[in-house]
C-alpha positions as a Markdown table, in Angstrom:
| # | Residue | x | y | z |
|---|---|---|---|---|
| 1 | Met | -0.3 | -0.2 | -0.1 |
| 2 | Pro | 1.2 | 3.4 | -0.6 |
| 3 | Asp | 1.4 | 4.3 | 3.1 |
| 4 | Asp | 2.0 | 2.4 | 6.1 |
| 5 | Ser | -0.7 | -0.1 | 5.8 |
| 6 | Ala | -0.1 | -3.9 | 6.1 |
| 7 | Thr | -3.5 | -4.8 | 4.0 |
| 8 | Thr | -5.9 | -3.4 | 1.6 |
| 9 | Arg | -8.5 | -3.6 | 4.5 |
| 10 | Glu | -6.4 | -2.0 | 7.0 |
| 11 | Phe | -6.1 | 0.8 | 4.2 |
| 12 | Leu | -9.9 | 1.1 | 3.5 |
| 13 | Asn | -10.3 | 1.1 | 7.0 |
| 14 | Lys | -8.0 | 4.2 | 7.6 |
| 15 | Leu | -10.0 | 5.6 | 4.4 |
| 16 | Ser | -13.4 | 5.5 | 5.9 |
| 17 | Glu | -12.0 | 7.4 | 9.5 |
| 18 | Ala | -10.5 | 9.9 | 7.5 |
| 19 | Thr | -11.9 | 13.3 | 7.2 |
| 20 | Glu | -12.7 | 15.1 | 3.5 |
| 21 | Ala | -9.4 | 17.3 | 4.0 |
| 22 | Glu | -7.1 | 14.3 | 4.5 |
| 23 | Leu | -8.8 | 12.1 | 1.7 |
| 24 | Glu | -7.9 | 15.0 | -0.2 |
| 25 | Glu | -4.3 | 15.4 | 1.3 |
| 26 | Arg | -4.0 | 11.3 | 0.4 |
| 27 | Leu | -5.0 | 11.6 | -3.0 |
| 28 | Asn | -2.5 | 14.7 | -3.7 |
| 29 | Asp | 0.3 | 12.6 | -2.0 |
| 30 | Val | -0.4 | 9.5 | -4.0 |
| 31 | Thr | -0.9 | 11.2 | -7.2 |
| 32 | Glu | 2.5 | 13.3 | -6.5 |
| 33 | Arg | 4.3 | 9.8 | -5.7 |
| 34 | Leu | 2.5 | 7.9 | -8.9 |
| 35 | Phe | 4.0 | 10.5 | -11.2 |
| 36 | Arg | 7.4 | 10.3 | -9.5 |
| 37 | Leu | 7.0 | 6.5 | -10.3 |
| 38 | Arg | 6.4 | 6.8 | -13.8 |
| 39 | Val | 9.7 | 9.2 | -14.0 |
| 40 | Arg | 11.9 | 6.5 | -12.1 |
| 41 | Met | 10.3 | 4.2 | -14.6 |
| 42 | Ala | 10.9 | 5.8 | -17.4 |
| 43 | Ser | 14.4 | 6.1 | -16.5 |
| 44 | Ser | 14.8 | 2.7 | -15.6 |
| 45 | Gln | 15.4 | 2.8 | -12.0 |
| 46 | Leu | 12.3 | 1.6 | -10.9 |
| 47 | Asp | 13.0 | -2.0 | -8.9 |
| 48 | Asp | 9.3 | -3.0 | -8.7 |
| 49 | Pro | 6.9 | -1.6 | -11.3 |
| 50 | Met | 3.8 | -3.4 | -9.8 |
| 51 | Arg | 4.1 | -0.5 | -6.9 |
| 52 | Ile | 2.6 | 1.4 | -10.0 |
| 53 | His | -0.4 | -1.0 | -10.4 |
| 54 | Lys | -0.8 | -0.5 | -6.2 |
| 55 | Tyr | -0.5 | 3.4 | -6.3 |
| 56 | Arg | -3.3 | 3.4 | -9.4 |
| 57 | Lys | -5.8 | 1.2 | -7.0 |
| 58 | Ala | -5.0 | 3.4 | -4.1 |
| 59 | Ile | -6.3 | 6.6 | -6.2 |
| 60 | Ala | -9.2 | 4.8 | -7.4 |
| 61 | Arg | -10.1 | 3.4 | -3.8 |
| 62 | Ile | -9.6 | 7.1 | -2.3 |
| 63 | Lys | -11.7 | 8.5 | -5.2 |
| 64 | Thr | -14.7 | 5.7 | -4.6 |
| 65 | Glu | -14.6 | 7.1 | -1.0 |
| 66 | Gln | -15.1 | 10.5 | -1.8 |
| 67 | Arg | -17.7 | 9.3 | -4.3 |
| 68 | Arg | -19.9 | 7.2 | -1.8 |
| 69 | Arg | -19.3 | 10.6 | 0.8 |
| 70 | Glu | -20.8 | 12.9 | -1.6 |
| 71 | Leu | -23.6 | 10.3 | -2.7 |
| 72 | Ala | -24.5 | 9.9 | 0.9 |
| 73 | Arg | -24.6 | 13.5 | 1.7 |
| 74 | Leu | -26.9 | 13.8 | -1.9 |
| 75 | Arg | -29.7 | 11.4 | 0.2 |
| 76 | Ala | -29.6 | 13.2 | 3.3 |
């Protein structure tokens, strides 16, 4: 996982407990890290190419949590 979470479930629990501002901050951080990984991959300095996949998944999970909260607000 892009942060210190050991499992996907732990990462999802952290996302559900995070505030809107924390989610936005995490999204920006993970997006920036993904950009750096892509640059390193282009220059052949990346040891584990699967890390890019993990970061893309993390971005999708963060955006999904943001959307879930947005829909919950609209229904309330």
